[in-house]
Backbone bond lengths (Angstrom), bond angles and torsions (degrees), N, CA, C in turn:
res aa  C-N    CA-C-N  psi(-1)  N-CA   C-N-CA  omega(-1)  CA-C   N-CA-C  phi
1 M - - - 1.471 - - 1.522 109.64 -
2 A 1.308 116.52 127.08 1.458 121.28 174.20 1.514 108.44 -103.78
3 Q 1.305 116.99 131.91 1.468 119.94 -177.20 1.511 109.25 -125.42
4 C 1.307 116.41 136.19 1.459 120.02 178.65 1.512 109.74 -131.29
5 K 1.302 116.15 149.97 1.457 122.36 -179.32 1.521 108.30 -121.94
6 A 1.321 116.29 119.80 1.457 120.93 179.44 1.521 110.57 -82.98
7 E 1.341 115.17 154.56 1.459 119.64 176.17 1.527 109.39 -68.48
8 Q 1.329 115.55 155.33 1.458 119.73 177.51 1.522 109.31 -64.38
9 Q 1.323 116.08 141.00 1.447 121.47 -178.34 1.511 110.05 -133.34
10 T 1.314 115.89 157.77 1.453 121.19 174.05 1.522 108.23 -103.28
11 V 1.322 117.36 131.69 1.453 122.09 -178.67 1.524 109.29 -121.23
12 V 1.326 115.50 168.93 1.461 119.74 -177.01 1.515 110.30 -135.56
13 Q 1.306 116.65 162.71 1.454 124.13 172.99 1.529 112.28 57.75
14 S 1.323 117.36 35.25 1.458 119.78 -177.99 1.512 111.26 -67.38
15 K 1.349 115.68 143.00 1.464 122.05 176.78 1.526 111.30 -70.08
16 T 1.356 117.19 -12.59 1.467 122.38 -177.94 1.527 110.99 -117.87
17 A 1.327 116.89 28.97 1.456 121.51 -172.84 1.528 113.35 -63.48
18 E 1.341 117.66 -22.29 1.467 119.31 -177.05 1.526 112.08 -79.34
19 F 1.336 118.73 -6.22 1.458 122.74 -179.69 1.519 110.54 -105.13
20 Q 1.335 116.34 149.53 1.462 119.50 179.80 1.521 112.20 -78.25
21 W 1.339 115.83 -48.17 1.468 119.83 -177.72 1.532 110.00 -127.16
22 V 1.330 116.94 119.93 1.462 121.36 179.71 1.527 109.29 -130.46
23 M 1.326 115.18 133.91 1.465 120.41 178.22 1.525 110.24 -102.83
24 G 1.318 116.35 136.89 1.452 122.36 175.21 1.518 110.41 -111.59
25 I 1.332 116.80 141.83 1.463 122.43 -179.43 1.524 109.23 -130.67
26 E 1.327 116.13 133.26 1.465 122.81 179.95 1.529 109.47 -131.61
27 S 1.354 115.90 127.40 1.470 119.80 178.53 1.526 110.78 -151.89
28 S 1.324 117.38 38.91 1.460 120.18 -171.58 1.521 113.79 -75.62
29 C 1.333 117.62 -22.52 1.462 119.41 -178.08 1.528 110.40 -141.40
30 D 1.328 117.78 -106.16 1.460 119.46 -174.33 1.528 112.88 -118.70
31 E 1.321 117.99 17.66 1.462 121.70 169.63 1.521 108.99 -119.61
32 T 1.322 115.58 129.64 1.458 120.24 171.69 1.523 106.38 -98.33
33 A 1.323 117.29 127.42 1.461 119.70 -173.75 1.523 110.98 -139.94
34 V 1.327 114.56 142.86 1.466 122.08 177.50 1.527 107.98 -137.26
35 A 1.322 116.91 133.98 1.464 122.07 176.75 1.517 109.09 -136.54
36 I 1.332 116.05 155.30 1.466 121.39 177.32 1.523 108.41 -129.73
37 L 1.333 114.82 127.51 1.462 122.34 -179.84 1.523 109.61 -107.81
38 Q 1.320 116.10 132.89 1.465 121.58 179.69 1.523 110.48 -108.87
39 D 1.335 115.98 126.35 1.462 122.89 175.70 1.529 113.02 57.13
40 G 1.319 117.40 23.39 1.456 120.66 178.24 1.509 114.25 69.43
41 T 1.338 117.88 6.82 1.461 120.17 -175.42 1.519 113.99 -131.55
42 K 1.325 118.65 -27.54 1.464 121.20 -172.54 1.516 110.96 -116.36
43 L 1.321 115.62 124.90 1.460 121.06 176.16 1.532 107.79 -83.60
44 A 1.326 115.68 100.32 1.459 121.11 -173.74 1.520 113.27 -84.16
45 A 1.324 118.34 -20.79 1.463 122.33 177.56 1.524 108.81 -154.10
46 N 1.322 116.05 143.80 1.467 120.26 -179.63 1.519 108.40 -155.47
47 L 1.330 116.88 102.37 1.459 122.11 -175.32 1.524 110.51 -121.87
48 V 1.326 116.04 141.34 1.461 122.16 177.15 1.517 108.90 -135.16
49 A 1.322 116.94 128.02 1.466 122.56 172.94 1.518 107.92 -109.78
50 S 1.331 116.31 112.09 1.460 121.30 -176.83 1.525 110.89 -91.61
51 Q 1.327 115.41 145.93 1.460 121.94 178.52 1.532 112.50 -104.46
52 I 1.315 118.04 11.06 1.460 120.74 -175.06 1.531 112.75 -52.72
53 P 1.349 119.32 -47.62 1.475 118.00 -179.61 1.531 112.93 -59.89
54 I 1.321 117.14 -31.22 1.467 121.09 -179.01 1.516 111.22 -70.17
55 H 1.335 117.14 -40.75 1.457 121.22 -174.57 1.527 113.29 -88.73
56 Q 1.333 117.65 -10.67 1.459 120.23 -176.68 1.526 112.51 -58.69
57 I 1.323 117.52 -37.42 1.463 120.17 -176.54 1.524 111.98 -68.38
58 Y 1.343 117.02 -17.69 1.461 121.56 178.95 1.527 112.20 -98.28
59 G 1.323 117.18 -9.61 1.458 120.84 -179.43 1.509 114.35 76.63
60 G 1.320 117.64 13.24 1.464 122.46 -179.56 1.508 110.42 171.74
61 V 1.323 115.85 173.53 1.463 121.03 -176.14 1.530 110.23 -75.78
62 V 1.326 115.90 127.79 1.463 122.10 174.07 1.533 106.89 -98.15
63 P 1.326 119.09 112.07 1.476 121.48 -171.85 1.524 114.43 -53.76
64 E 1.319 118.26 -45.01 1.463 120.25 -177.58 1.523 111.66 -64.36
65 I 1.329 116.34 -41.32 1.465 120.20 177.87 1.525 110.15 -65.63
66 A 1.331 116.71 -40.15 1.471 120.41 179.22 1.523 110.44 -60.21
67 S 1.327 116.97 -44.92 1.465 120.52 -178.92 1.519 111.45 -61.44
68 R 1.326 116.13 -45.42 1.467 119.82 -179.24 1.528 111.82 -64.51
69 Q 1.337 115.93 -37.01 1.460 119.05 179.25 1.523 111.41 -67.94
70 H 1.326 117.20 -37.25 1.469 120.06 174.68 1.535 110.15 -57.73
71 L 1.324 116.10 -43.70 1.464 120.42 -179.97 1.523 111.84 -60.62
72 E 1.324 116.09 -36.87 1.464 120.28 -176.29 1.525 113.08 -71.31
73 V 1.335 117.39 -32.54 1.466 118.89 -169.90 1.522 115.30 -109.09
74 I 1.343 118.44 -16.36 1.461 118.86 -168.32 1.526 112.84 -64.62
75 N 1.336 118.20 -40.80 1.468 119.55 -178.89 1.527 111.34 -66.19
76 G 1.329 116.14 -38.41 1.465 119.37 177.38 1.510 112.23 -64.07
77 L 1.341 117.11 -38.78 1.466 120.63 177.81 1.523 111.22 -65.26
78 I 1.320 116.62 -39.91 1.469 120.51 178.53 1.525 110.27 -62.00
79 D 1.326 116.60 -45.43 1.467 120.66 179.16 1.523 110.93 -61.18
80 Q 1.342 116.24 -43.27 1.464 119.57 -178.32 1.523 111.33 -68.98
81 A 1.334 117.36 -38.08 1.466 120.23 178.89 1.523 110.87 -62.49
82 L 1.324 116.72 -41.22 1.470 120.51 177.65 1.519 110.59 -62.07
83 K 1.332 117.13 -40.69 1.468 120.76 177.84 1.518 110.90 -64.56
84 D 1.337 116.26 -43.45 1.467 119.68 179.68 1.528 111.62 -61.99
85 A 1.321 115.99 -36.79 1.466 120.47 -179.95 1.520 112.48 -80.71
86 G 1.319 116.00 -14.62 1.470 120.04 179.70 1.511 113.65 73.90
87 I 1.335 117.37 32.93 1.461 121.07 -179.13 1.527 109.79 -132.15
88 K 1.317 115.65 172.42 1.458 122.28 174.64 1.519 109.84 -105.29
89 L 1.309 116.11 164.63 1.453 120.96 179.97 1.526 111.49 -56.86
90 E 1.332 116.27 -37.36 1.465 121.15 -177.45 1.531 112.50 -69.06
91 D 1.332 117.16 -12.98 1.465 120.22 179.59 1.528 113.03 -80.92
92 L 1.316 116.83 -13.54 1.467 119.87 -177.71 1.527 111.16 -66.81
93 D 1.342 114.86 139.34 1.462 121.32 178.60 1.523 112.52 -104.78
94 G 1.333 117.35 -11.51 1.455 120.36 -178.84 1.513 111.03 -171.98
95 I 1.343 116.02 162.01 1.455 123.49 178.22 1.524 108.40 -128.35
96 V 1.321 116.58 135.77 1.463 122.75 174.91 1.520 107.67 -121.63
97 V 1.334 117.51 134.64 1.463 119.91 -176.61 1.524 110.45 -137.96
98 S 1.322 115.71 145.36 1.462 121.17 173.62 1.517 108.39 -71.78
99 Q 1.337 116.58 120.51 1.468 120.92 -174.63 1.534 113.09 -105.54
100 G 1.307 117.35 1.66 1.457 121.48 178.90 1.519 110.17 133.79
101 P 1.330 117.03 167.96 1.461 127.75 -0.48 1.522 112.76 -73.78
102 G 1.335 115.83 164.47 1.444 121.79 -179.48 1.509 110.72 164.33
103 L 1.328 116.95 -168.57 1.456 121.89 176.98 1.523 108.75 -73.62
104 V 1.331 116.91 129.12 1.463 121.12 -172.72 1.530 111.42 -58.30
105 G 1.321 116.84 -49.35 1.462 119.68 -178.54 1.504 112.62 -63.91
106 A 1.322 116.70 -40.52 1.461 120.97 179.52 1.525 111.02 -65.50
107 L 1.327 116.39 -45.18 1.465 120.26 177.99 1.522 111.49 -61.10
108 L 1.329 116.32 -37.63 1.461 120.68 -177.80 1.517 111.38 -59.41
109 V 1.321 117.55 -35.75 1.468 120.63 179.96 1.522 110.32 -64.37
110 G 1.331 116.59 -49.10 1.459 119.71 -178.74 1.508 113.01 -67.60
111 V 1.340 116.92 -44.27 1.464 120.55 -178.73 1.526 110.84 -65.85
112 S 1.322 118.19 -42.51 1.462 121.15 179.59 1.525 111.29 -64.15
113 T 1.324 115.78 -40.71 1.469 119.77 177.73 1.517 110.74 -63.46
114 A 1.329 116.17 -45.11 1.464 120.40 -179.46 1.526 111.26 -63.89
115 K 1.331 117.03 -42.31 1.460 120.79 179.57 1.522 111.06 -63.94
116 A 1.329 116.33 -41.44 1.464 119.80 -179.95 1.528 111.28 -64.74
117 L 1.313 116.26 -41.82 1.459 120.08 179.13 1.532 110.94 -65.27
118 A 1.329 115.95 -47.60 1.463 119.60 -178.53 1.529 111.39 -62.32
119 Y 1.329 116.07 -40.15 1.468 119.84 -179.66 1.528 110.78 -67.38
120 S 1.334 117.09 -45.03 1.467 120.14 -177.30 1.520 112.17 -67.85
121 L 1.336 116.58 -31.30 1.461 120.85 -179.09 1.528 112.44 -93.56
122 N 1.345 116.47 -8.83 1.465 122.40 -178.39 1.529 110.90 57.39
123 I 1.350 114.85 50.82 1.467 121.13 179.57 1.528 109.06 -126.46
124 P 1.332 118.13 161.04 1.467 121.16 -177.51 1.530 112.57 -64.44
125 L 1.329 115.11 149.30 1.459 122.65 175.66 1.522 108.71 -124.75
126 L 1.342 116.54 130.93 1.465 121.66 -179.22 1.522 109.41 -124.16
127 G 1.326 116.86 125.40 1.459 121.81 174.45 1.514 110.58 -91.90
128 V 1.335 117.29 136.55 1.464 122.59 -176.15 1.525 109.57 -123.31
129 N 1.312 116.41 138.41 1.454 121.66 174.12 1.524 109.63 -66.62
130 H 1.318 116.23 130.40 1.461 121.13 -176.23 1.530 112.25 -60.33
131 M 1.336 117.53 -40.73 1.458 120.92 179.61 1.527 111.12 -66.72
132 E 1.326 116.41 -35.95 1.465 120.37 175.69 1.524 109.90 -62.08
133 G 1.344 115.63 -39.33 1.455 119.78 177.52 1.511 111.81 -59.74
134 H 1.331 117.27 -43.63 1.465 120.27 178.88 1.525 110.67 -59.67
135 I 1.320 116.20 -42.40 1.464 119.44 179.42 1.523 110.68 -61.38
136 Y 1.344 116.11 -42.55 1.464 120.06 -175.94 1.519 113.23 -74.22
137 A 1.325 117.79 -7.85 1.460 119.37 171.53 1.517 110.65 -60.09
138 N 1.341 116.65 -24.70 1.465 119.86 177.97 1.525 111.80 -72.27
139 W 1.340 117.61 -36.18 1.470 119.91 174.59 1.528 109.86 -66.80
140 L 1.318 115.96 -37.90 1.460 120.69 178.17 1.518 111.02 -61.94
141 A 1.333 116.24 -38.00 1.464 120.86 -176.13 1.523 113.54 -85.66
142 H 1.343 117.30 -33.28 1.467 119.98 -169.05 1.524 114.92 -117.02
143 G 1.324 118.02 -9.56 1.454 119.14 -177.12 1.517 111.10 85.83
144 P 1.338 118.30 -158.51 1.471 121.62 -175.29 1.531 112.04 -59.74
145 I 1.323 115.58 135.76 1.461 122.72 176.81 1.527 107.20 -128.89
146 D 1.318 116.37 128.69 1.456 120.82 -176.77 1.529 111.48 -75.59
147 F 1.315 115.16 147.37 1.469 122.10 174.11 1.525 109.11 -94.69
148 P 1.342 118.08 158.31 1.466 127.61 -1.87 1.522 111.26 -80.92
149 V 1.322 115.92 156.92 1.460 121.87 176.80 1.523 108.73 -138.04
150 L 1.318 115.20 158.07 1.458 121.42 175.24 1.520 108.15 -104.76
151 G 1.327 116.80 127.04 1.450 121.22 178.76 1.521 111.05 -102.16
152 L 1.329 116.65 126.07 1.462 122.49 173.95 1.522 106.98 -111.96
153 I 1.334 116.53 105.11 1.455 121.94 -177.46 1.514 108.44 -102.02
154 V 1.342 116.06 119.00 1.459 121.29 -174.77 1.527 108.96 -132.50
155 S 1.329 116.31 113.70 1.461 120.11 -178.51 1.519 110.26 -147.61
156 G 1.338 116.07 -171.62 1.450 120.32 178.93 1.508 113.22 -69.30
157 G 1.321 116.92 -25.01 1.456 120.49 -177.97 1.509 114.70 -112.28
158 H 1.347 117.69 -11.77 1.464 120.17 -172.74 1.531 110.89 -141.87
159 T 1.304 115.17 142.85 1.465 122.14 165.88 1.516 105.80 -141.54
160 A 1.334 116.85 115.86 1.460 119.82 -172.72 1.518 110.93 -152.47
161 L 1.335 114.30 153.16 1.461 122.63 171.40 1.521 107.95 -113.23
162 M 1.339 116.99 129.48 1.454 121.36 -179.50 1.520 109.86 -130.78
163 L 1.323 115.60 140.18 1.454 121.75 173.25 1.521 107.89 -99.17
164 L 1.328 116.99 119.69 1.456 122.68 -179.24 1.530 108.44 -107.69
165 E 1.331 116.16 117.53 1.459 121.44 -178.53 1.517 112.07 -105.12
166 G 1.308 118.00 -5.78 1.456 123.85 178.71 1.510 108.52 174.10
167 H 1.338 116.83 172.71 1.448 120.18 178.01 1.529 109.45 -63.55
168 G 1.315 116.29 121.64 1.455 120.92 -178.31 1.516 114.67 80.42
169 Q 1.334 117.49 1.47 1.465 121.89 -179.64 1.525 108.66 -112.08
170 Y 1.326 115.75 89.60 1.450 122.25 -173.67 1.526 110.79 -120.89
171 R 1.315 114.98 147.01 1.457 121.30 175.68 1.522 108.26 -131.52
172 L 1.326 116.82 117.16 1.455 121.37 177.97 1.521 109.03 -76.66
173 L 1.327 116.40 114.02 1.460 121.19 -178.74 1.516 111.77 -84.36
174 G 1.318 116.27 -40.17 1.455 120.36 -177.75 1.507 110.89 -169.28
175 Q 1.337 115.43 161.12 1.457 120.88 179.22 1.519 108.97 -152.37
176 T 1.317 117.02 176.28 1.450 119.64 -177.64 1.520 111.66 -71.66
177 R 1.322 115.37 142.77 1.458 121.29 176.95 1.530 111.54 -85.15
178 D 1.333 116.02 -19.36 1.457 120.00 -175.46 1.526 109.95 -144.73
179 D 1.312 118.06 -109.62 1.463 120.37 -179.73 1.529 110.81 -70.79
180 A 1.329 116.15 139.22 1.460 120.32 167.70 1.526 108.09 -73.19
181 A 1.327 116.70 160.19 1.463 120.18 -177.12 1.528 111.21 -59.86
182 G 1.329 116.85 -46.11 1.456 120.06 179.62 1.512 112.53 -63.38
183 E 1.329 116.04 -35.82 1.460 120.96 176.72 1.525 110.55 -64.19
184 A 1.329 116.65 -40.46 1.460 120.61 177.93 1.521 111.03 -63.98
185 F 1.331 117.11 -40.48 1.465 120.70 176.08 1.527 110.16 -57.90
186 D 1.323 116.99 -46.89 1.463 120.76 -177.71 1.522 111.89 -65.22
187 K 1.344 116.75 -41.97 1.463 120.23 -178.48 1.522 111.31 -68.40
188 V 1.315 117.53 -40.03 1.463 120.81 178.32 1.527 110.00 -67.62
189 A 1.311 117.38 -41.48 1.459 120.36 177.92 1.523 111.12 -61.99
190 R 1.334 116.74 -39.10 1.463 120.37 178.00 1.526 110.50 -65.33
191 A 1.324 117.01 -41.56 1.464 120.46 178.69 1.523 111.38 -64.56
192 M 1.328 116.55 -32.51 1.463 121.29 179.57 1.525 112.03 -87.46
193 K 1.344 115.68 0.80 1.474 122.47 179.38 1.531 111.37 58.83
194 L 1.333 115.20 45.57 1.462 121.11 -178.04 1.529 112.91 -96.89
195 G 1.322 117.93 -21.77 1.460 120.67 -177.67 1.511 112.14 112.16
196 Y 1.334 115.49 179.86 1.472 123.27 -177.05 1.532 108.72 -133.23
197 P 1.341 117.71 143.53 1.471 128.40 -5.68 1.532 112.16 -71.71
198 G 1.327 115.21 144.62 1.448 119.85 -171.77 1.509 115.57 -76.90
199 G 1.336 117.44 -28.86 1.462 120.53 -175.79 1.519 114.42 -55.45
200 P 1.335 119.23 -56.24 1.468 120.12 -179.08 1.527 113.15 -62.08
201 I 1.347 116.55 -33.84 1.465 119.88 -179.18 1.524 110.31 -68.37
202 I 1.337 116.57 -47.41 1.465 120.24 179.77 1.522 110.67 -64.77
203 D 1.312 117.30 -39.61 1.468 121.43 179.15 1.527 110.69 -58.97
204 K 1.318 116.58 -43.46 1.472 121.17 -179.59 1.523 111.01 -67.47
205 L 1.341 116.80 -44.49 1.463 120.29 179.31 1.524 111.38 -65.39
206 A 1.339 116.48 -36.61 1.461 121.07 -177.48 1.520 112.18 -61.07
207 M 1.316 116.38 -30.15 1.467 120.02 179.78 1.528 111.75 -65.29
208 Q 1.337 116.05 -20.70 1.463 120.32 -177.33 1.530 112.31 -103.66
209 G 1.342 117.28 -0.40 1.456 120.25 -173.41 1.511 114.02 -111.47
210 N 1.327 114.65 175.74 1.460 123.47 178.91 1.525 108.42 -99.68
211 P 1.333 119.22 112.38 1.464 121.35 -176.52 1.524 113.84 -69.74
212 A 1.329 117.55 -9.87 1.464 120.91 179.46 1.523 111.93 -103.98
213 A 1.326 117.24 6.96 1.465 120.51 -174.91 1.515 112.67 -68.40
214 Y 1.327 116.97 -35.96 1.458 121.49 -179.44 1.524 108.69 -122.76
215 E 1.335 115.41 133.19 1.468 120.27 -179.49 1.528 109.25 -83.22
216 L 1.322 116.03 114.26 1.459 121.62 -177.41 1.526 110.00 -125.26
217 P 1.323 117.71 150.88 1.480 121.25 -173.76 1.523 113.10 -76.19
218 R 1.325 115.00 158.18 1.467 124.57 170.17 1.524 107.27 -122.19
219 A 1.306 116.80 123.53 1.475 120.28 -178.80 1.526 109.15 -93.21
220 W 1.354 116.47 105.48 1.467 120.33 -177.91 1.523 112.38 -92.76
221 L 1.334 118.94 -24.42 1.465 123.30 173.29 1.533 111.35 54.82
222 A 1.298 115.88 68.81 1.467 121.30 -174.31 1.524 113.21 -58.07
223 D 1.328 117.29 -31.02 1.458 119.34 -177.69 1.526 112.45 -73.60
224 T 1.323 116.89 -29.09 1.483 122.26 175.97 1.529 107.68 -133.45
225 P 1.331 116.86 81.20 1.470 120.96 -167.30 1.516 115.71 -63.25
226 W 1.329 119.10 -17.55 1.458 120.14 -178.16 1.534 112.43 -99.62
227 D 1.329 117.00 -1.56 1.461 120.39 175.94 1.526 110.52 -83.70
228 F 1.331 115.35 166.40 1.458 121.92 -179.55 1.529 109.55 -128.28
229 S 1.323 115.34 155.13 1.460 121.60 173.14 1.522 108.46 -151.38
230 F 1.336 115.57 125.28 1.462 120.38 -179.25 1.528 112.82 -121.78
231 S 1.332 118.11 1.44 1.457 120.07 -178.89 1.529 111.42 -67.79
232 G 1.341 117.01 -37.73 1.457 119.89 178.14 1.518 112.27 -65.41
233 L 1.314 116.49 -38.79 1.461 121.21 176.78 1.526 110.29 -63.29
234 K 1.319 116.12 -44.59 1.465 120.53 178.25 1.521 110.44 -59.43
235 T 1.335 116.71 -44.29 1.460 121.24 179.43 1.524 111.38 -63.09
236 A 1.320 116.92 -38.23 1.469 120.88 178.94 1.529 111.06 -62.95
237 V 1.314 117.05 -40.08 1.467 120.64 177.24 1.528 110.36 -65.24
238 L 1.335 116.49 -42.66 1.468 120.49 178.20 1.526 110.79 -61.06
239 N 1.336 117.39 -38.82 1.463 120.72 178.23 1.518 111.79 -64.16
240 I 1.313 116.92 -40.96 1.469 120.68 177.93 1.526 110.18 -62.05
241 L 1.324 116.18 -44.00 1.467 120.16 179.82 1.530 111.49 -64.83
242 N 1.331 116.98 -42.69 1.470 120.82 -179.31 1.524 111.56 -66.71
243 Q 1.333 116.40 -43.02 1.461 120.11 179.93 1.527 111.24 -65.44
244 A 1.312 116.37 -38.49 1.469 119.86 178.16 1.520 110.73 -64.27
245 Q 1.326 116.19 -38.74 1.463 120.19 178.86 1.533 111.14 -66.49
246 M 1.331 117.16 -43.90 1.462 120.67 -179.69 1.528 111.93 -64.87
247 R 1.330 116.95 -34.01 1.466 121.46 -178.04 1.533 112.18 -92.55
248 D 1.337 114.69 1.11 1.465 120.43 -177.93 1.532 111.08 56.55
249 E 1.350 114.74 41.50 1.466 121.10 178.20 1.523 109.70 -100.90
250 E 1.306 115.17 151.60 1.461 120.39 -179.50 1.524 110.74 -89.38
251 I 1.319 115.59 133.70 1.462 121.63 175.09 1.520 108.74 -93.86
252 V 1.327 116.16 131.25 1.464 120.07 173.46 1.525 106.60 -84.51
253 T 1.324 115.73 103.32 1.462 121.44 -171.91 1.521 112.44 -56.45
254 E 1.326 116.11 -44.14 1.467 119.77 -178.56 1.522 111.19 -63.29
255 D 1.325 116.49 -39.56 1.463 120.14 -179.26 1.527 111.52 -68.42
256 L 1.331 117.21 -41.64 1.460 119.65 179.50 1.521 110.48 -67.20
257 A 1.332 116.97 -39.99 1.471 120.53 176.54 1.522 110.36 -61.61
258 A 1.330 116.79 -43.96 1.467 120.66 -179.48 1.527 111.26 -65.95
259 S 1.335 117.06 -39.56 1.467 120.52 -179.67 1.520 111.32 -67.55
260 F 1.338 115.99 -41.95 1.466 120.16 177.66 1.523 110.56 -63.49
261 Q 1.326 116.87 -48.99 1.463 119.52 -177.89 1.523 110.90 -63.45
262 A 1.323 117.67 -37.90 1.471 120.78 179.59 1.523 110.92 -60.51
263 S 1.331 117.01 -38.27 1.466 120.20 179.15 1.522 110.70 -65.95
264 V 1.325 117.39 -47.29 1.465 121.33 179.37 1.521 110.72 -61.28
265 V 1.311 116.11 -48.16 1.460 121.35 -175.92 1.527 111.23 -64.50
266 E 1.323 117.31 -41.35 1.466 119.45 -179.17 1.520 111.45 -62.28
267 V 1.334 116.91 -43.80 1.465 120.26 -179.68 1.525 110.74 -64.92
268 L 1.331 116.92 -46.77 1.460 120.16 179.92 1.528 111.44 -60.85
269 T 1.309 115.65 -45.55 1.466 121.00 -176.11 1.528 111.46 -67.09
270 E 1.319 116.45 -49.25 1.457 119.82 -175.71 1.527 111.84 -66.62
271 K 1.323 117.43 -40.22 1.466 119.16 178.59 1.528 110.74 -65.09
272 A 1.331 117.25 -39.70 1.461 119.87 178.46 1.529 111.26 -64.21
273 L 1.322 117.05 -42.57 1.473 120.26 -179.87 1.527 111.37 -67.89
274 R 1.325 117.01 -39.65 1.472 120.15 178.39 1.534 110.72 -65.23
275 A 1.329 116.37 -40.67 1.461 119.56 179.10 1.521 111.03 -65.81
276 A 1.333 116.62 -40.11 1.459 120.21 178.52 1.529 110.80 -60.46
277 E 1.331 116.00 -41.84 1.468 119.97 178.22 1.530 111.11 -67.71
278 Q 1.320 116.43 -43.25 1.462 121.48 -177.69 1.523 112.03 -60.29
279 F 1.348 116.23 -41.03 1.466 120.67 -174.46 1.528 112.91 -102.40
280 G 1.306 117.61 9.67 1.450 121.54 174.60 1.512 114.04 65.24
281 V 1.321 116.79 36.57 1.464 121.80 -177.65 1.530 109.47 -99.10
282 K 1.329 116.18 138.95 1.457 121.26 -177.97 1.525 113.33 -106.96
283 Q 1.333 117.07 -1.17 1.461 120.17 -178.10 1.522 109.63 -135.69
284 I 1.336 116.00 138.59 1.456 122.40 178.53 1.520 109.15 -121.42
285 L 1.335 115.92 132.00 1.459 121.72 175.23 1.523 108.46 -106.40
286 L 1.320 117.23 119.05 1.457 122.75 174.58 1.524 107.76 -95.80
287 A 1.333 117.71 133.74 1.465 120.62 -175.80 1.520 110.39 -150.51
288 G 1.347 116.08 163.45 1.454 122.07 179.73 1.517 111.31 101.34
289 G 1.329 116.08 168.85 1.457 120.61 -175.41 1.511 114.01 -57.57
290 V 1.347 117.92 -37.90 1.460 121.16 -178.79 1.529 111.11 -74.17
291 A 1.326 117.76 -9.20 1.471 120.73 174.21 1.525 111.61 -64.37
292 A 1.339 116.67 -15.10 1.466 120.46 177.09 1.527 111.86 -82.36
293 N 1.338 117.56 -8.39 1.458 121.91 -178.44 1.528 110.21 -66.71
294 M 1.323 116.77 121.52 1.460 120.92 -174.72 1.530 112.05 -68.06
295 G 1.329 117.02 -34.72 1.462 119.62 177.77 1.514 111.94 -64.04
296 L 1.335 116.42 -41.66 1.463 120.88 178.79 1.521 110.55 -67.45
297 R 1.311 117.00 -44.90 1.467 120.18 179.28 1.523 111.22 -58.07
298 Q 1.343 116.10 -46.55 1.463 119.74 -176.49 1.519 111.09 -65.57
299 A 1.340 116.26 -42.40 1.459 119.28 -179.25 1.528 111.11 -64.50
300 L 1.332 116.96 -43.38 1.465 120.06 178.97 1.520 111.37 -66.32
301 E 1.317 116.62 -39.92 1.470 119.50 178.05 1.528 110.61 -60.46
302 D 1.337 116.74 -45.27 1.458 120.74 -178.66 1.534 110.87 -63.78
303 R 1.331 117.27 -46.81 1.451 120.55 -177.70 1.524 111.89 -69.04
304 C 1.326 116.91 -37.85 1.465 119.59 178.36 1.523 110.80 -67.11
305 R 1.314 116.57 -38.12 1.472 120.27 177.91 1.525 109.78 -62.48
306 Q 1.331 116.65 -44.10 1.469 120.54 179.81 1.527 111.75 -64.24
307 A 1.327 116.16 -34.30 1.466 120.60 -176.70 1.525 112.82 -91.02
308 G 1.323 117.62 -1.86 1.458 120.93 -179.55 1.519 113.15 73.24
309 L 1.325 117.00 30.04 1.456 121.67 179.78 1.523 110.86 -105.54
310 K 1.332 115.83 154.50 1.452 122.10 176.79 1.522 108.90 -96.50
311 L 1.331 116.75 130.42 1.460 121.57 179.75 1.531 109.85 -113.29
312 Y 1.342 115.27 132.98 1.458 121.53 174.73 1.521 108.76 -120.31
313 Y 1.325 116.65 142.12 1.470 121.91 168.70 1.517 108.20 -152.19
314 P 1.326 117.60 150.28 1.464 120.61 -176.71 1.526 111.02 -78.88
315 P 1.336 117.49 165.07 1.464 119.28 169.64 1.522 109.61 -63.28
316 A 1.329 116.66 160.29 1.461 121.39 -173.63 1.527 112.55 -54.86
317 A 1.326 117.46 -37.55 1.462 121.01 -177.39 1.518 112.57 -64.66
318 L 1.338 117.53 -23.10 1.467 121.84 179.64 1.529 112.47 -102.08
319 C 1.336 117.03 1.74 1.462 119.87 175.73 1.523 110.65 -80.33
320 T 1.326 116.34 -45.08 1.456 120.14 177.89 1.526 109.24 -73.82
321 D 1.334 116.43 169.51 1.462 121.01 -175.35 1.535 111.40 -60.42
322 N 1.332 115.23 133.77 1.453 121.20 179.33 1.538 108.40 -155.52
323 A 1.316 116.66 162.41 1.473 120.39 -177.83 1.523 111.99 -89.48
324 A 1.324 117.35 -17.13 1.463 119.70 178.51 1.528 110.46 -61.26
325 M 1.324 116.34 -41.45 1.472 120.15 179.72 1.520 111.35 -69.23
326 I 1.327 117.86 -25.05 1.456 122.05 179.37 1.534 110.42 -78.18
327 V 1.308 116.68 -45.71 1.467 120.13 -177.93 1.522 111.81 -73.29
328 M 1.338 116.60 -20.03 1.470 121.77 178.81 1.533 110.27 -60.66
């Protein structure tokens, strides 16, 4: 178990601003996280226990193992968060928990814990959409952001475009038909025998490679222009690897990583810019674990600058799953 403690931060526009002490719990996948918000403005505790070392030997998240690991660490994280905030359990005025989407067993641990705490303390319980939490990591990092905005959520489990017209006023424009972008990164990295998680590894290799070295497809999906599909791209990479093996040819790892990432980044970037133009939006919020990808950030920054749009994305620590974005 890896545990990290974030510095105290000041946040704004919290959904729980009327309460003095609120605890947030996140367990949708392979991070167990607990945060405590004070007076709707101050992040008094923010802890994350990552399971990456546990799942690395399998090349991806094993749901049953993830659920059991959540059970092992969640109570300890709650105790430590209370200590960091300098309060007792009885001081809590409310509980906020990620209620999905995510792995069913993993979510059950967090939701059951939150329900038990709220019931025993006789305090309110609020369930939050996990994708909404990722979007609100930008408010946590940047303060007030004017509406309307376009949200591009890119993670291991989700790839989606959302139009946000106000707090709680969301319109899902499109989402992935098959693999999420982060999932495609992990599967391609596994096929290339690079390790897990694949996103950071491919991102680093891509910086050293030629993105035009291998011709790879871009799925534009003309019939549903805001949807995404990365399964064909993944298959194309697998074909290149298989053909190289049969012909006893050498693959330039950096070039293949750069070519794969360029395809993903181009589709994400262009669809986000087209949607912003279509719906008259001047601001784009990038969120989710893949929001930490430097190639994606740079491409979006360049395109947004050219189009006169404002781009927001959280620091890397708030891109991956955390409870601060949930309690926000």
